[in-house]
C-alpha positions as CSV (number, residue, x, y, z in Angstrom):
1,M,-6.4,-1.1,9.5
2,G,-4.6,-0.6,12.8
3,L,-5.1,3.2,12.7
4,A,-8.8,2.9,12.1
5,A,-9.2,0.2,14.8
6,S,-7.4,2.3,17.4
7,A,-9.3,5.4,16.5
8,I,-12.6,3.5,17.0
9,A,-11.4,2.3,20.4
10,Q,-10.3,5.7,21.4
11,A,-13.6,7.2,20.3
12,H,-15.4,4.7,22.4
13,M,-13.4,5.5,25.5
14,R,-14.2,9.2,25.1
15,A,-17.6,9.1,23.4
16,K,-18.7,12.5,24.6
17,N,-16.0,14.4,22.6
18,V,-16.3,12.5,19.3
19,P,-19.4,12.7,17.0
20,L,-20.8,9.4,15.7
21,F,-19.9,10.3,12.1
22,W,-16.2,9.9,12.8
23,T,-16.6,6.6,14.4
24,L,-18.7,5.3,11.5
25,L,-16.2,6.6,9.0
26,N,-13.4,4.7,10.8
27,V,-15.6,1.6,10.7
28,A,-16.2,2.0,7.0
29,V,-12.4,2.5,6.5
30,L,-11.7,-0.7,8.4
31,L,-14.2,-2.7,6.4
32,F,-12.9,-1.3,3.1
33,A,-9.3,-2.0,4.1
34,T,-10.3,-5.6,5.0
35,F,-11.9,-6.0,1.6
36,L,-8.9,-4.6,-0.2
37,A,-6.5,-6.8,1.7
38,A,-8.5,-9.9,1.0
39,G,-8.4,-9.4,-2.8
40,A,-4.8,-8.2,-3.0
41,D,-3.4,-11.7,-3.6
42,D,-5.6,-12.5,-6.6
43,K,-3.5,-13.1,-9.7
44,N,-6.0,-11.2,-11.9
45,I,-5.9,-8.0,-9.8
46,D,-4.9,-4.8,-11.6
47,S,-2.0,-3.6,-9.5
48,A,-2.4,0.1,-10.6
49,V,-6.0,0.1,-9.4
50,L,-5.1,-1.6,-6.1
51,G,-2.3,0.8,-5.5
52,R,-4.5,3.9,-6.3
53,N,-7.2,2.6,-4.0
54,S,-4.8,1.8,-1.3
55,F,-3.3,5.3,-1.5
56,F,-6.7,7.0,-1.3
57,L,-7.6,4.7,1.6
58,L,-4.4,5.7,3.4
59,I,-5.1,9.4,3.1
60,I,-8.7,8.9,4.3
61,T,-7.5,6.8,7.2
62,L,-4.9,9.3,8.3
63,L,-7.5,12.1,8.1
64,S,-10.3,10.3,9.9
65,A,-8.1,8.6,12.6
66,G,-6.2,11.8,13.1
67,F,-9.3,13.9,13.5
68,T,-10.9,11.3,15.8
69,T,-7.7,11.3,18.0
70,Y,-7.8,15.1,18.0
71,L,-11.4,15.2,19.1
72,S,-10.9,12.5,21.7
73,E,-7.9,14.2,23.3
74,R,-8.9,17.9,23.3
75,E,-10.1,19.5,26.4
76,P,-13.9,20.0,26.7
77,V,-14.9,23.6,25.9
Protein backbone atom coordinates (compact mmCIF):
# COMPACT_ATOMS: atom_id res chain seq x y z
CA MET A 1 0.00 0.00 0.00
CA GLY A 2 2.89 2.33 0.73
CA LEU A 3 4.48 1.80 -2.68
CA ALA A 4 1.24 2.55 -4.48
CA ALA A 5 0.58 5.64 -2.37
CA SER A 6 4.08 7.03 -2.91
CA ALA A 7 3.84 6.38 -6.65
CA ILE A 8 0.55 8.32 -6.76
CA ALA A 9 2.16 11.25 -4.94
CA GLN A 10 5.20 11.17 -7.18
CA ALA A 11 3.03 11.11 -10.30
CA HIS A 12 1.12 14.16 -9.01
CA MET A 13 4.32 16.09 -8.43
CA ARG A 14 5.45 15.44 -12.00
CA ALA A 15 2.16 15.11 -13.85
CA LYS A 16 3.59 16.02 -17.25
CA ASN A 17 5.75 12.89 -17.44
CA VAL A 18 3.26 10.27 -16.21
CA PRO A 19 0.19 9.18 -18.20
CA LEU A 20 -3.09 9.09 -16.28
CA PHE A 21 -3.33 5.32 -16.78
CA TRP A 22 -0.43 4.62 -14.39
CA THR A 23 -1.87 6.86 -11.70
CA LEU A 24 -5.26 5.17 -11.98
CA LEU A 25 -3.63 1.74 -11.85
CA ASN A 26 -1.83 2.73 -8.64
CA VAL A 27 -5.13 3.96 -7.17
CA ALA A 28 -6.76 0.63 -8.08
CA VAL A 29 -3.88 -1.27 -6.47
CA LEU A 30 -4.22 0.84 -3.33
CA LEU A 31 -7.96 0.18 -3.13
CA PHE A 32 -7.57 -3.56 -3.73
CA ALA A 33 -4.78 -3.81 -1.14
CA THR A 34 -7.01 -2.05 1.38
CA PHE A 35 -9.81 -4.50 0.59
CA LEU A 36 -7.49 -7.51 1.03
CA ALA A 37 -6.06 -6.16 4.27
CA ALA A 38 -9.51 -5.58 5.73
CA GLY A 39 -10.56 -9.21 5.17
CA ALA A 40 -7.28 -10.86 6.15
CA ASP A 41 -8.29 -11.37 9.80
CA ASP A 42 -11.52 -13.22 9.04
CA LYS A 43 -11.49 -16.73 10.50
CA ASN A 44 -13.25 -18.18 7.42
CA ILE A 45 -10.71 -16.82 4.94
CA ASP A 46 -8.91 -19.31 2.71
CA SER A 47 -5.23 -18.62 3.37
CA ALA A 48 -4.13 -20.09 0.02
CA VAL A 49 -6.39 -17.73 -1.92
CA LEU A 50 -5.33 -14.77 0.21
CA GLY A 51 -1.67 -15.63 -0.29
CA ARG A 52 -2.03 -16.02 -4.04
CA ASN A 53 -3.94 -12.75 -4.37
CA SER A 54 -1.39 -10.97 -2.20
CA PHE A 55 1.45 -12.29 -4.34
CA PHE A 56 -0.20 -11.14 -7.57
CA LEU A 57 -0.95 -7.77 -5.99
CA LEU A 58 2.70 -7.43 -4.94
CA ILE A 59 3.91 -8.11 -8.49
CA ILE A 60 1.42 -5.64 -9.97
CA THR A 61 2.37 -3.05 -7.34
CA LEU A 62 6.08 -3.41 -8.04
CA LEU A 63 5.51 -3.04 -11.79
CA SER A 64 3.10 -0.12 -11.62
CA ALA A 65 4.95 1.81 -8.89
CA GLY A 66 8.31 1.12 -10.51
CA PHE A 67 7.17 2.22 -13.93
CA THR A 68 5.49 5.31 -12.46
CA THR A 69 8.72 6.20 -10.67
CA TYR A 70 10.70 5.66 -13.86
CA LEU A 71 8.37 7.88 -15.87
CA SER A 72 8.41 10.54 -13.15
CA GLU A 73 12.16 10.74 -12.85
CA ARG A 74 13.31 10.39 -16.45
CA GLU A 75 14.45 13.43 -18.32
CA PRO A 76 11.95 14.92 -20.78
CA VAL A 77 12.75 14.01 -24.36
